[in-house]
C-alpha positions in Angstrom: 0.0 0.0 0.0 2.9 2.3 0.9 4.4 1.7 -2.6 1.1 2.4 -4.3 0.8 5.7 -2.4 4.4 6.8 -3.2 3.9 5.8 -6.9 0.7 7.9 -7.0 2.5 11.0 -5.5 5.3 10.7 -8.0 2.9 10.4 -11.0 0.9 13.4 -9.7 4.1 15.5 -9.3 5.3 14.5 -12.8 2.0 15.4 -14.4 1.9 18.8 -12.6 5.5 19.5 -13.7 4.7 18.6 -17.4 1.6 20.8 -17.3 3.5 23.7 -15.8 6.2 23.4 -18.5 3.5 23.4 -21.3 1.8 26.4 -19.8 5.2 28.2 -19.6 5.9 27.4 -23.3 2.5 28.7 -24.4 3.0 31.9 -22.5 6.5 32.4 -23.9 5.3 31.7 -27.5 2.2 33.9 -27.2 3.9 36.8 -29.0 5.5 34.8 -31.8 4.2 35.3 -35.3 1.7 32.8 -36.4 1.7 30.5 -39.5 0.5 33.0 -42.1 3.1 35.7 -41.2 5.9 33.1 -41.2 4.8 31.8 -44.6 4.6 35.3 -46.2 8.0 36.2 -44.8 9.4 33.0 -46.2 8.0 33.8 -49.6 9.5 37.2 -49.5 12.8 35.8 -48.5 12.8 33.6 -51.6 11.4 36.5 -53.8 14.0 39.0 -52.5 16.7 38.3 -55.1 14.2 39.0 -58.0 13.6 42.5 -56.6 17.2 43.5 -57.1 17.3 46.2 -59.9 13.6 47.0 -59.6 12.1 50.0 -58.0 10.7 50.0 -54.5 7.2 49.8 -56.1 7.8 46.1 -56.7 8.4 45.5 -53.0 5.4 47.6 -52.1 3.2 45.7 -54.6 4.3 42.4 -52.9 3.6 43.9 -49.5 0.1 45.0 -50.6 -0.7 41.7 -52.3 0.2 39.7 -49.1 -1.3 42.3 -46.8 1.9 43.2 -45.0 1.1 46.3 -43.1 4.3 47.6 -41.3 3.6 49.4 -38.1 7.0 51.1 -37.7 9.8 52.2 -40.1 13.4 53.3 -40.0 16.1 54.3 -42.4 19.7 54.9 -42.7 21.8 57.3 -44.7 25.3 57.7 -46.0 27.9 59.8 -44.1 28.0 63.5 -45.0 31.8 63.2 -44.6 32.2 61.2 -47.8 30.1 63.6 -50.0 31.8 66.7 -51.4 28.6 68.7 -50.7 28.2 67.2 -47.2 24.9 65.6 -48.1 23.5 62.4 -46.6 21.9 60.0 -49.1 19.2 57.4 -48.4 21.0 54.0 -48.0 18.1 51.9 -46.9 14.5 51.8 -45.7 13.4 49.3 -43.1 9.9 48.3 -42.1 8.9 46.6 -38.9 5.8 44.4 -38.3 5.2 45.8 -34.8 5.0 49.2 -33.2 8.1 50.6 -31.4 6.3 50.1 -28.0 5.7 46.4 -28.7 9.3 45.9 -29.9 10.8 47.6 -26.8 8.5 45.5 -24.7 10.3 42.4 -26.1 7.7 41.2 -28.6 9.2 39.3 -31.7 8.8 41.1 -35.0 9.7 40.8 -38.7 12.1 43.3 -40.3 12.1 44.0 -44.0 15.1 46.1 -45.2 15.4 47.4 -48.7 18.9 48.7 -49.5 18.8 51.5 -52.1 21.1 51.3 -55.1 23.0 54.5 -54.5 25.1 53.9 -57.6 22.1 54.5 -59.8 20.4 57.3 -57.9 21.3 59.5 -54.9 18.3 60.9 -53.0 19.1 63.4 -50.2 17.8 61.9 -47.0 16.4 65.3 -45.9 14.6 65.7 -49.2 13.0 62.3 -48.8 11.8 63.2 -45.3 10.4 66.5 -46.6 8.7 64.9 -49.6 6.4 62.6 -47.7 3.7 63.6 -45.3 1.3 62.0 -42.9 -1.7 60.5 -44.7 -5.2 61.7 -43.8 -5.6 58.7 -41.5 -2.4 59.7 -39.6 -0.3 57.0 -41.2 3.3 58.2 -41.9 4.3 54.9 -43.4 1.9 55.2 -46.4 3.4 58.6 -47.1 6.9 57.2 -47.0 6.0 54.4 -49.4 4.4 56.9 -51.8 7.5 59.1 -51.6 10.0 56.3 -52.2 8.3 54.3 -54.9 10.9 55.1 -57.6 14.0 54.3 -55.6 16.0 51.4 -57.1 16.6 48.3 -55.0 20.1 46.9 -54.4 19.2 44.2 -51.9 16.2 43.1 -49.8 16.6 41.3 -46.5 14.0 39.7 -44.2 14.7 38.9 -40.5 12.7 37.9 -37.5 14.1 39.2 -34.3 13.3 40.4 -30.7 14.8 43.4 -29.0 16.1 42.6 -25.5 15.8 45.9 -23.5 18.0 44.9 -20.6 21.0 44.1 -22.8 20.2 46.5 -25.7 20.7 43.6 -28.1 18.7 42.0 -30.9 18.0 38.3 -30.8 17.6 36.9 -34.4 15.7 33.9 -35.4 15.6 31.7 -38.5 12.5 32.0 -40.8 11.4 28.5 -41.7 
């Protein structure tokens, strides 16, 4: 009887531990992108090479077709020290699948970066910023897309990452 009681307690403890582990995994994975998002980012990853040499409009058409609606954007420019006139040219435009607040809170997000072919065209970063405006619905990203449609693409990259605030690092993940 004593063995039966001890066996019962051990099984109960193991079952509880397994359930707690499953609950923890579900909680940790709650912010992860779901199947459709991962599929679309995988398609874009394979499609990225065919965008090289085309204008940004081709990328935006892809994003529209697959209903990719970025919630935040960023960009980088060249150094004014390498330009005789001291100008900074658009080097790339990056779109994020989550808001800045969500990213800083540690939520995983997709990043789409389109590198501009600065050998073909040089667009002053300040001019690009002046040329787009907030849309009527308050969306700056739509204005940026409209203003950058004609920029030639040199490279497109797709990543899935999470910002880790305590370490100020980005954790990157494979896109299946």
